[in-house]
C-alpha positions as MATLAB code, in Angstrom:
seq = 'MQLFAVLLFGFCQLALAKTVVYDWNIGWVSVAPDGFVRPAIGINGQWPCPQVDVDLGDRVIVNVYNGLGNQSTSIHWHGFHQNGTSEMDGAVGFSQCPIPPGHSFTYDFNASQAGTYWYHSHDMGQYPDGLWGPLIVHDPNPPFHFDEEITLTLSDWYHEQMPDLIYTYQSAAGEAANGTPIPSGGALMNSGKDVKIYVKPNKTYLVHVICPANYPGHAWFFDQHQMTTVEVDGVYVEPVNVNAGLNGTMKTRVAPGQRMGVLINTKNDTSTNYAILDIMDVNQLFINNGIVPPPSDYNTNVTGYLIYNDSAPLPPTPVLYSLDDSEFFDDLDYVPLDREPVLEPVDHQIILNTNSANISGISRFVINNSTYLEQNVPSLYTAGTVGDNYSSNPLVYGHVNPFVVKHNEVVEIIINNLNTNLHPWHLHGHQFQVLERTQPKGGSWPGTYGNYSKYPARRDTIMLENEGYAVIRFRADNPDKSPLSKRRSMGKLT';
ca = [
       0.000    0.000    0.000;
       2.835    2.385    0.817;
       4.502    1.726   -2.550;
       1.176    2.314   -4.300;
       0.763    5.624   -2.475;
       4.217    6.780   -3.518;
       3.592    5.818   -7.151;
       0.187    7.500   -7.100;
       1.759   10.683   -5.742;
       4.340   10.614   -8.541;
       1.643   10.216  -11.197;
      -0.317   13.091   -9.653;
       2.768   15.304   -9.865;
       3.188   14.431  -13.543;
      -0.476   15.157  -14.187;
      -0.132   18.611  -12.646;
       2.877   19.508  -14.814;
       2.083   21.977  -17.597;
       3.756   23.615  -20.560;
       4.700   27.263  -20.046;
       5.426   29.270  -23.208;
       7.134   32.666  -23.430;
       7.640   34.756  -26.575;
      10.525   37.183  -26.182;
      11.725   39.960  -28.477;
      15.136   41.053  -27.199;
      15.919   44.675  -28.033;
      17.293   48.007  -26.874;
      15.375   50.226  -24.456;
      16.233   53.515  -22.745;
      16.487   53.288  -18.929;
      17.667   55.395  -15.990;
      17.530   53.344  -12.760;
      19.900   55.775  -11.013;
      18.865   58.934  -12.931;
      21.466   58.544  -15.687;
      19.831   57.720  -19.031;
      21.504   55.000  -21.090;
      20.585   52.167  -23.488;
      19.918   48.750  -21.946;
      18.814   45.384  -23.276;
      15.203   44.576  -22.487;
      12.576   42.011  -23.403;
       9.406   42.936  -25.283;
      10.237   46.623  -24.860;
      10.468   46.391  -21.070;
      13.265   46.574  -18.520;
      13.875   45.107  -15.968;
      13.419   41.838  -17.794;
      10.504   39.674  -16.618;
      10.635   37.121  -13.859;
       9.994   33.558  -15.033;
       7.778   31.635  -12.605;
       7.209   27.931  -13.216;
       6.323   24.921  -11.104;
       8.508   21.891  -10.541;
       8.038   19.491  -13.434;
       6.775   22.068  -15.938;
       7.959   22.087  -19.527;
       9.410   25.509  -20.359;
       9.423   26.839  -23.929;
      10.957   30.245  -24.615;
      10.850   31.558  -28.182;
      13.625   34.155  -28.437;
      13.854   36.674  -31.279;
      17.006   38.791  -31.479;
      15.823   42.315  -32.234;
      19.026   44.038  -31.112;
      20.098   44.844  -34.649;
      23.793   45.240  -33.849;
      24.662   42.300  -31.562;
      24.166   38.555  -31.390;
      22.811   37.043  -28.176;
      21.795   33.895  -26.255;
      20.080   32.939  -22.982;
      21.703   30.784  -20.292;
      19.516   29.295  -17.555;
      21.912   29.691  -14.651;
      21.926   26.723  -12.280;
      19.793   24.433  -14.459;
      21.578   21.140  -15.119;
      19.866   20.620  -18.488;
      20.383   16.876  -18.088;
      19.401   15.446  -21.454;
      18.897   18.916  -22.954;
      22.422   20.315  -22.849;
      21.854   22.005  -26.215;
      19.465   24.331  -24.327;
      22.110   25.593  -21.889;
      22.636   28.801  -23.863;
      26.422   29.025  -23.486;
      27.727   30.405  -26.775;
      30.770   28.465  -27.953;
      29.920   25.504  -25.708;
      26.335   24.426  -26.373;
      25.092   26.687  -29.162;
      25.979   29.263  -31.785;
      24.966   32.860  -31.022;
      21.545   34.009  -32.201;
      22.265   36.535  -34.999;
      20.306   39.791  -35.235;
      16.979   39.225  -36.940;
      16.948   35.496  -36.139;
      15.202   33.304  -33.565;
      15.987   30.350  -31.314;
      13.611   28.244  -29.210;
      14.692   26.992  -25.794;
      12.765   23.897  -24.688;
      13.552   22.153  -21.395;
      12.000   20.763  -18.214;
      11.976   22.553  -14.861;
      13.275   19.514  -12.994;
      14.945   21.450  -10.161;
      13.117   23.494   -7.539;
      14.551   26.690   -6.099;
      16.092   30.031   -6.967;
      17.725   30.527  -10.364;
      18.168   33.235  -12.980;
      18.595   33.601  -16.714;
      21.027   35.851  -18.558;
      22.793   36.408  -21.829;
      25.851   34.216  -22.325;
      27.206   36.123  -25.316;
      29.376   39.235  -25.724;
      29.312   39.965  -21.977;
      25.797   41.355  -22.400;
      24.095   40.694  -19.098;
      25.513   43.787  -17.300;
      23.771   45.768  -20.059;
      20.491   44.476  -18.655;
      19.714   41.110  -20.271;
      18.934   39.042  -17.188;
      15.993   38.131  -14.988;
      14.924   35.880  -12.078;
      13.884   32.285  -12.710;
      11.925   30.749   -9.832;
      10.864   27.088   -9.800;
       8.143   26.638   -7.195;
       8.114   23.419   -5.189;
       4.606   22.105   -4.380;
       6.022   20.323   -1.323;
       8.919   22.366    0.121;
      10.533   21.105    3.337;
       9.640   24.297    5.219;
       6.576   26.491    5.735;
       6.000   29.931    4.255;
       2.989   32.056    3.367;
       4.187   34.184    0.461;
       7.247   34.730   -1.732;
       9.437   37.742   -2.531;
      12.281   38.128   -5.017;
      15.253   40.330   -4.118;
      17.965   40.983   -6.722;
      21.272   42.641   -5.791;
      23.281   43.931   -8.737;
      25.724   46.582   -9.897;
      25.189   49.163  -12.636;
      27.386   50.928  -15.160;
      26.825   54.125  -17.125;
      29.022   52.718  -19.876;
      28.005   49.874  -22.196;
      29.888   46.599  -22.162;
      31.948   47.049  -25.359;
      33.531   50.174  -23.820;
      33.962   48.484  -20.448;
      35.638   45.470  -22.003;
      38.085   47.743  -23.838;
      39.008   49.389  -20.512;
      39.119   46.028  -18.743;
      41.625   44.644  -21.198;
      43.835   47.717  -21.203;
      47.153   48.026  -19.397;
      45.383   50.037  -16.663;
      42.550   47.518  -16.389;
      41.662   44.669  -14.053;
      44.964   42.839  -14.157;
      46.768   45.901  -12.851;
      44.270   47.938  -10.890;
      40.931   46.239  -10.352;
      38.984   48.611  -12.588;
      36.572   49.625  -14.077;
      34.207   50.129  -11.144;
      30.390   50.145  -11.416;
      29.838   53.840  -12.074;
      26.128   53.603  -11.276;
      26.724   51.885   -7.944;
      24.460   49.196   -6.532;
      20.876   48.431   -7.529;
      18.193   46.555   -5.615;
      15.522   44.958   -7.807;
      17.076   47.012  -10.634;
      16.391   50.319   -8.912;
      16.985   52.658   -6.009;
      14.716   53.199   -2.972;
      12.725   50.071   -3.829;
       9.625   49.339   -1.766;
       8.656   45.744   -0.967;
       5.187   45.468    0.559;
       4.587   42.891    3.294;
       1.714   41.824    5.531;
       1.953   41.374    9.318;
       2.446   37.976   10.966;
       3.525   36.244    7.785;
       6.482   34.071    6.856;
       8.038   35.118    3.557;
      10.357   33.032    1.410;
      12.776   35.554   -0.085;
      14.548   34.473   -3.272;
      17.862   36.370   -3.194;
      19.749   36.564   -6.514;
      23.085   38.248   -7.251;
      23.203   38.994  -11.017;
      26.141   41.346  -10.477;
      28.945   41.714  -12.977;
      31.758   42.432  -10.572;
      31.222   42.717   -6.808;
      29.452   40.443   -4.383;
      26.807   41.814   -2.041;
      25.900   41.677    1.654;
      22.351   42.595    2.643;
      20.315   43.144    5.802;
      16.634   43.365    6.708;
      16.716   45.817    9.578;
      15.342   44.274   12.798;
      14.317   41.070   11.023;
      15.898   37.651   11.471;
      16.709   35.664    8.333;
      16.838   31.875    8.150;
      18.706   30.322    5.214;
      16.891   27.304    3.762;
      18.246   27.061    0.204;
      21.583   27.750   -1.510;
      21.925   27.631   -5.310;
      18.889   25.362   -5.610;
      20.040   23.032   -2.794;
      17.846   22.771    0.304;
      19.975   23.138    3.425;
      19.513   22.592    7.128;
      18.071   25.902    8.399;
      20.588   28.454    9.673;
      19.646   31.737   11.378;
      21.678   34.619    9.965;
      21.696   38.426   10.083;
      19.906   39.068   13.366;
      19.897   42.830   12.817;
      22.352   45.100   11.042;
      25.080   44.915   13.631;
      24.645   41.342   14.749;
      26.929   38.451   13.941;
      26.322   35.693   11.376;
      26.044   38.057    8.436;
      25.606   36.570    4.985;
      26.521   37.539    1.421;
      26.258   36.386   -2.164;
      28.844   36.385   -4.952;
      27.977   37.097   -8.602;
      25.814   34.251   -9.869;
      24.924   32.899   -6.430;
      21.396   32.584   -5.058;
      19.832   31.924   -1.682;
      16.396   31.233   -0.255;
      15.823   32.818    3.149;
      12.782   33.018    5.427;
      11.779   36.170    7.291;
       8.915   36.516    9.759;
       7.098   39.834    9.663;
       6.073   41.674   12.788;
       2.626   42.137   14.290;
       2.925   45.928   14.528;
       2.243   47.713   11.211;
       3.014   51.252   12.345;
       6.678   51.115   11.281;
       8.482   50.459    8.025;
      11.989   49.008    7.929;
      15.077   49.434    5.777;
      16.741   46.834    3.575;
      20.438   47.634    3.212;
      22.622   46.262    0.427;
      26.400   46.759    0.446;
      28.729   45.922   -2.422;
      31.914   44.104   -1.468;
      34.645   46.684   -2.048;
      37.307   43.990   -1.682;
      36.226   42.763   -5.109;
      36.236   46.258   -6.550;
      39.610   47.345   -5.254;
      42.612   45.073   -5.015;
      43.510   44.205   -1.431;
      47.100   45.364   -1.776;
      45.939   48.984   -1.748;
      47.098   50.003   -5.227;
      43.730   51.597   -5.932;
      41.765   52.950   -2.950;
      38.012   53.501   -3.360;
      37.128   57.030   -4.525;
      36.088   59.172   -1.569;
      32.673   59.944   -3.106;
      31.910   56.417   -4.285;
      28.710   54.983   -2.783;
      28.737   51.202   -2.474;
      25.327   51.030   -0.753;
      21.692   51.004   -1.823;
      18.670   51.088    0.472;
      15.232   49.558   -0.048;
      12.272   49.297    2.294;
       9.978   46.698    3.815;
       6.639   48.500    3.745;
       4.112   47.552    6.412;
       2.167   50.815    6.170;
       2.263   53.061    3.104;
       1.150   56.065    5.141;
       3.940   55.653    7.708;
       7.251   57.469    7.092;
      10.233   55.695    5.573;
      12.972   54.930    8.084;
      16.327   56.727    7.862;
      19.156   54.930    6.116;
      20.624   52.619    8.762;
      24.198   52.923    9.940;
      26.392   49.848    9.779;
      29.284   50.294   12.157;
      31.401   47.362   11.049;
      31.638   44.856    8.242;
      34.485   42.582    9.183;
      35.107   39.365    7.281;
      35.049   37.376   10.530;
      31.407   38.345   11.117;
      30.122   36.449    8.072;
      28.714   32.958    8.120;
      30.952   30.682    6.059;
      28.845   29.246    3.238;
      30.936   26.060    3.395;
      29.152   25.340    6.685;
      25.742   24.962    5.052;
      24.709   21.295    5.312;
      22.561   19.974    2.437;
      19.233   18.695    3.691;
      19.768   15.379    1.890;
      23.139   14.972    3.684;
      24.904   13.628    0.626;
      28.206   12.137    1.877;
      31.499   13.350    0.485;
      32.067   11.846   -2.948;
      34.917    9.332   -2.961;
      37.109    7.852   -4.191;
      38.231   10.411   -6.738;
      38.447    9.001  -10.266;
      39.762   12.082  -12.053;
      41.662   15.020  -10.563;
      42.077   18.319  -12.422;
      44.311   21.146  -11.180;
      43.680   24.642  -12.525;
      46.108   27.495  -11.920;
      44.377   30.778  -12.724;
      45.866   34.227  -13.073;
      45.882   37.257  -15.310;
      48.568   38.060  -17.855;
      49.446   40.695  -20.412;
      49.310   39.026  -23.799;
      50.262   41.219  -26.767;
      49.347   44.311  -24.796;
      45.925   42.978  -23.724;
      45.036   42.055  -20.160;
      43.644   38.505  -20.184;
      42.851   35.772  -17.711;
      44.671   32.482  -18.164;
      44.110   28.943  -16.916;
      47.268   26.862  -16.712;
      48.961   29.640  -18.695;
      46.498   29.279  -21.553;
      43.730   31.613  -22.710;
      40.306   30.544  -23.952;
      39.511   31.185  -27.608;
      35.890   30.860  -28.657;
      35.537   28.324  -31.446;
      33.444   28.660  -34.605;
      31.871   25.274  -33.833;
      30.452   24.862  -30.287;
      32.078   22.095  -28.250;
      28.789   20.172  -27.947;
      28.439   20.116  -31.761;
      32.037   18.942  -32.122;
      31.439   16.089  -29.688;
      28.355   15.021  -31.613;
      29.968   15.000  -35.033;
      33.545   13.701  -34.710;
      32.510   10.187  -33.651;
      33.268    8.075  -30.595;
      36.871    7.470  -31.603;
      37.683   11.188  -31.418;
      35.194   12.772  -28.985;
      37.366   11.808  -25.994;
      40.428   13.457  -27.551;
      40.852   17.009  -26.142;
      42.639   18.152  -29.290;
      39.474   18.073  -31.420;
      37.850   20.858  -29.365;
      40.384   23.548  -30.146;
      41.855   26.147  -27.790;
      39.204   25.880  -25.039;
      41.203   24.230  -22.203;
      39.203   20.968  -22.446;
      39.275   18.103  -19.944;
      37.513   14.891  -20.956;
      36.063   12.731  -18.168;
      34.044    9.519  -18.221;
      30.373    9.200  -17.349;
      29.720    8.824  -13.598;
      33.334    9.472  -12.623;
      33.927   11.392   -9.390;
      35.799   14.458  -10.579;
      37.859   16.647   -8.268;
      38.870   20.123   -9.403;
      41.484   22.091   -7.506;
      41.493   25.775   -8.395;
      44.549   27.783   -7.384;
      43.816   31.495   -7.691;
      47.195   33.139   -8.217;
      45.538   36.494   -8.855;
      45.482   39.334   -6.306;
      41.706   39.627   -6.608;
      38.975   37.201   -5.590;
      36.840   35.556   -8.291;
      33.541   33.660   -8.527;
      33.411   30.377  -10.455;
      30.344   28.634  -11.882;
      30.004   25.049  -13.146;
      27.349   24.397  -15.779;
      25.351   21.170  -15.710;
      26.202   20.138  -12.143;
      26.220   21.054   -8.497;
      29.540   20.435   -6.784;
      30.610   19.683   -3.240;
      32.986   22.242   -1.724;
      35.538   20.420    0.399;
      37.966   23.250    1.051;
      38.434   26.960    0.434;
      41.184   29.065    1.952;
      41.022   32.515    3.432;
      42.557   35.348    1.364;
      46.250   34.773    0.630;
      45.935   31.161    1.760;
      48.357   29.965   -0.916;
      48.058   27.197   -3.486;
      46.897   23.671   -2.736;
      49.707   21.928   -0.810;
      48.967   18.471   -2.209;
      47.271   17.203    0.951;
      43.726   17.641    2.238;
      42.706   19.587    5.293;
      39.677   18.830    7.410;
      36.435   18.788    5.464;
      32.841   18.039    6.326;
      31.366   14.568    6.102;
      28.420   16.241    4.344;
      30.019   19.049    2.308;
      28.196   22.164    1.183;
      26.902   21.783   -2.364;
      26.265   24.542   -4.875;
      27.012   25.570   -8.477;
      28.816   28.897   -7.904;
      31.665   29.576   -5.476;
      33.706   32.613   -4.523;
      37.429   31.864   -4.642;
      39.547   34.105   -2.443;
      42.509   36.069   -3.744;
      45.803   34.125   -3.718;
      44.026   31.093   -2.301;
      42.583   27.789   -3.480;
      39.424   25.692   -3.415;
      38.762   21.962   -3.750;
      35.458   20.916   -5.321;
      34.035   17.535   -6.337;
      31.117   16.393   -8.449;
      29.878   13.246  -10.126;
      29.966   13.474  -13.928;
      26.414   12.162  -14.272;
      25.320   14.640  -16.947;
      26.761   13.350  -20.242;
      27.424   16.623  -22.017;
      30.063   19.310  -22.281;
      29.899   21.400  -19.088;
      31.960   24.596  -18.967;
      33.544   25.762  -15.721;
      33.796   29.511  -16.044;
      34.661   32.649  -14.147;
      31.337   34.215  -13.277;
      32.216   37.838  -14.021;
      31.091   38.809  -17.481;
      34.272   40.736  -18.313;
      36.499   38.038  -16.832;
      34.777   35.368  -18.913;
      35.435   37.354  -22.073;
      39.118   37.788  -21.357;
];
């Protein structure tokens, strides 16, 4: 009877699944989220781009028309494994060709993972120009209670368009030397300033926090409201209470590309509104060795508001008296709710040494002293056309730093960040266990393992500290070509 009940529940879930269809025309719009008017990339004439809301098990079809006129484009569904549909991943050069101006492409995949995700362009470094949006997959049976949902995006903004920023980034005075350019428009919350989020009293809200930033990470605070983390990058975790007030301990933050699901309980009293404070991580904007100090007039903060009562005054901008690294909760301490044991033994170990270098007068990032050159034929197409005798030969994929692993192998990747700045890394097609990550200037991997959790944190995007290393593991159970990339748009391009 119990087996029958489980099977019946599964069939009911399948019966409830539906097909969700979106028709998108990607084009230029004029926006001014901080008062400075500039072109941005919107969808169907609107910006910010729309939030995609689907239920677990839904089929998602997105018909994309490139109406930009002067640029190609694509859409990557960040955090989705695309198991069996890797051609829908949207990574130009890996899983598809770019969509030329005046042409269309249809993305068709299943929402087989619940949680907090986002979509963005994966071509020409476009997403800081506005082509991104939240992607929320609602779970009909989440392992925690909540009454309503909120989405909170924390991003940076530039007055310059990406082609100009990339030129500066690759110059002799750019990132490799000085940690510039900085986000001239500062921080945005839900793609704006002074954003109001309306709440009801005595409710539990599930807040989907997304960091679609190009360069810095973000720390955020709901003034006088406790947060409880329940999800990290689409992985349910054992609940952890964080950010008990602006100046409490156990603060939390997100790196570019990372997401979190947190619960907040609203108050009974509706006579007062409360601030939401977002702070960009200046350690990512300005190299730790002090070569470039932050400009004295540069504002790294943005304030939003939890509105209980529209007729009540807005609170003053809160004062944060300290923001020390030791006050943050280490995201390696999140324990997945499924308590997946550490993957072992390791079948395939890969060591990546990453740094920046000046190559022919251009500042570029290198992996094992080699740059990435986008190929005319995407890697997935190459694998599908060269035949079994050649698809496991790295040489057929061109200058893309390929590593070929076997299906279901346990793969360990050790990333040594030799650069003086910290960097986020994202793995397509998989979630990985994080066994180790050093503090800043922790050195390269010594060849031996330190202490790691029996049930390691698992996610798809990690922040790697400057001049330090990380050890990650995953099972290669998604038979495709899965890029591991630096999450910053400009860094990926260089």
